[in-house]
C-alpha positions, 0 to 999 in steps of 0.5 A: 482600492479595488485594484489592491483588493483584486490583487490580494484576492488573486494572490490568495487564490493562487497561494491556496491552489499551490498549497493544495497541489503540494499537499496532494503530491505529498500524500501520493508520495507517502502512499507510494512509500507505504506500499513499498514494504507491503510488496515485500511482505512474505506469505507462508505455505505448506510444502505438502499442501501448496493450496494452504496459505497464511500470512503468518508463520505457523503449522499446516492445519492439514498435516501439522508441518511447519509452514515455509515462507514464500514471496506473494509474487510466486503464488498463483491465484487460487480460490479461497478454501 
C-alpha cells in the first residue's frame, strides 16, 4: 500500500511540475508576441522642431504644423521637455 501511495505522490509532483513549466513557457511566448506589435509603433515629430515628439498624430504645439510619422528606432534619445 505504501508503494502505491508513493507512486501516486511522485506521479502527482511530476505532473504538477510539468504543468508549471508548460504554463511558464506559454506566458513567455505570449509576452513576446504582445511586444512584437509595440516595436512597430510609430511616433510623430515636427519637421521644424524635431525635439517635439508625440505618440499620436496632431499639430506641433510650437508652430502648429502637422506632425509627421517616424519609427521610434530612428529617434535619438532626448531629455523630456
